[in-house]
C-alpha positions in Angstrom: 35.1 65.3 -40.6 34.9 68.9 -39.2 36.5 69.9 -35.9 33.2 70.7 -34.3 31.8 67.2 -35.2 35.0 65.5 -33.8 34.6 67.5 -30.6 31.0 66.5 -30.2 31.8 62.9 -30.7 34.7 63.0 -28.3 32.7 64.8 -25.6 29.8 62.4 -26.0 32.1 59.3 -25.9 33.8 60.5 -22.8 30.6 61.3 -21.0 29.1 57.9 -21.9 32.2 56.1 -20.8 32.0 57.8 -17.4 28.3 57.1 -17.1 28.7 53.4 -18.0 31.6 53.1 -15.5 29.5 54.6 -12.7 26.5 52.4 -13.6 28.6 49.3 -13.8 30.0 50.1 -10.3 26.5 50.1 -8.9 25.6 53.8 -9.2 26.0 56.3 -6.4 26.9 53.5 -3.9 29.9 52.5 -6.0 31.4 56.0 -5.7 32.6 55.0 -2.2 35.2 52.9 -4.0 36.8 55.5 -6.4 39.6 53.3 -7.7 37.1 50.6 -8.7 34.9 53.2 -10.4 38.0 54.6 -12.3 38.9 51.1 -13.5 35.4 50.5 -14.8 35.3 53.9 -16.4 38.6 53.1 -18.2 37.1 49.8 -19.5 33.8 51.4 -20.4 35.6 54.1 -22.4 37.2 51.3 -24.6 33.8 49.8 -25.2 32.1 53.1 -25.8 34.9 54.1 -28.2 34.1 51.1 -30.3 30.4 50.9 -29.7 29.0 54.4 -29.6 31.5 56.0 -32.1 31.2 53.2 -34.7 27.5 53.1 -34.3 27.2 56.8 -35.2 29.8 56.6 -37.9 27.8 53.7 -39.5 24.7 56.0 -39.6 26.8 58.8 -41.1 28.5 56.6 -43.7 25.3 55.0 -45.0 23.5 58.3 -45.0 26.2 59.9 -47.1 26.2 56.9 -49.5 22.6 57.7 -50.2 23.6 61.3 -50.9 22.4 63.0 -47.7 24.3 65.5 -45.6 25.0 63.8 -42.3 26.9 65.0 -39.2 26.9 64.0 -35.6 25.7 66.6 -33.1 25.8 66.1 -29.4 22.8 66.7 -27.2 24.1 68.2 -23.9 20.8 67.6 -22.0 21.0 63.9 -23.1 24.6 63.6 -21.8 23.5 65.1 -18.4 20.6 62.6 -18.3 23.0 59.7 -19.0 25.3 60.9 -16.2 22.4 61.4 -13.8 20.8 58.0 -14.5 24.1 56.3 -14.0 24.1 57.4 -10.4 20.9 55.2 -10.0 22.7 52.2 -11.6 21.3 52.3 -15.1 21.9 54.3 -18.3 19.5 56.3 -20.4 21.8 57.0 -23.3 20.8 59.9 -25.5 24.1 61.7 -26.1 23.2 63.0 -29.6 22.7 61.7 -33.0 23.7 61.9 -36.7 21.6 64.7 -38.1 20.5 64.0 -41.6 19.6 66.7 -44.2 18.5 66.2 -47.8 21.6 67.7 -49.5 21.5 67.2 -53.2 19.3 64.1 -53.0 15.8 64.3 -54.5 13.3 61.7 -53.4 9.9 61.8 -55.0 8.0 59.2 -53.0 7.6 58.5 -49.3 8.2 54.8 -49.6 11.8 55.4 -50.7 12.3 57.9 -48.0 11.1 55.4 -45.3 13.3 52.7 -46.8 16.4 54.9 -46.8 15.8 56.0 -43.2 15.3 52.4 -42.2 18.5 51.3 -43.8 20.4 54.2 -42.3 18.9 53.5 -38.9 19.6 49.8 -38.8 23.3 50.4 -39.6 24.0 51.6 -36.1 22.6 48.6 -34.1 23.9 46.2 -36.6 27.4 47.6 -36.0 26.9 47.2 -32.3 25.9 43.5 -32.8 28.9 42.8 -34.9 31.3 44.4 -32.3 29.6 42.5 -29.5 30.1 39.3 -31.4 33.8 40.2 -31.8 34.2 40.9 -28.1 32.4 37.6 -27.2 34.8 35.7 -29.5 37.8 37.4 -27.9 36.4 36.6 -24.5 36.0 33.0 -25.4 39.7 32.8 -26.4 41.0 34.9 -23.6 38.4 35.6 -20.9 38.8 39.1 -19.4 36.6 41.8 -18.0 37.5 44.2 -20.8 36.1 41.8 -23.5 33.0 40.9 -21.4 32.1 44.6 -20.7 32.8 45.4 -24.4 30.3 42.8 -25.4 27.8 43.9 -22.8 27.9 47.6 -23.6 27.6 47.0 -27.4 24.7 44.5 -26.9 23.0 47.1 -24.6 23.4 49.8 -27.1 21.9 47.7 -29.9 18.9 46.7 -27.7 18.3 50.3 -26.5 18.5 51.8 -29.9 16.1 49.2 -31.4 13.3 50.2 -29.1 10.6 51.3 -31.6 9.8 54.6 -30.0 10.3 58.3 -30.7 13.6 59.3 -32.3 15.3 56.0 -31.6 16.6 53.9 -34.5 14.1 51.1 -33.8 11.1 53.4 -34.7 12.5 54.0 -38.2 13.5 50.4 -38.7 10.1 49.1 -37.5 8.3 51.5 -39.8 10.5 50.4 -42.8 10.7 46.6 -42.3 9.3 44.8 -39.3 11.1 41.5 -40.2 14.5 43.2 -40.2 13.7 45.0 -37.0 12.6 41.7 -35.3 15.6 39.8 -36.5 18.0 42.5 -35.2 16.3 42.8 -31.9 16.1 39.0 -31.5 19.9 38.7 -32.3 20.7 41.4 -29.7 18.4 39.7 -27.2 20.1 36.3 -27.7 23.5 37.9 -27.2 22.3 39.5 -24.0 21.0 36.2 -22.7 24.2 34.5 -23.6 26.3 37.0 -21.7 24.0 37.0 -18.6 23.4 33.3 -18.3 26.0 31.4 -20.3 29.3 33.2 -19.7 
């Protein structure tokens, strides 16, 4: 991994951690309790470090397995949007993405290209679902705010990225295989319900 790519991932993870911490504290109103916000930012950074970073690395790893050139690039405007939306108590997370280029791979038909992009795209949300399940299991054994928020953020990242719109992962997965898309979204949705109403 190149220095520039590492820097982009680190900056994006830090900005997202701050944004999630502010949003979890209630947005701009929560800033009146700075120590509470700082605590939530610290917890959110742990969750973002596992959720966001492993999400992007999953895209990168699968893309490279297929023979593509794949590197994460931050989107500064998206980071600013995430920070601004957090002041209103919610997160619109578009910190950047793994940019995929053909490299040495030669694909002759569109169907294979759609399938490859679908598999690469579902790798990120699937990683978030797996991490959310791990945090939920840890929370069941030893209930703590860190594990709960870790599960919540990873579940939220999975659901958000599975929206079948624009450049989000969900659009590519939906185009490739609607059954896999539906199964992934249903799993993330059930995790969200479990966290909100059962824990």
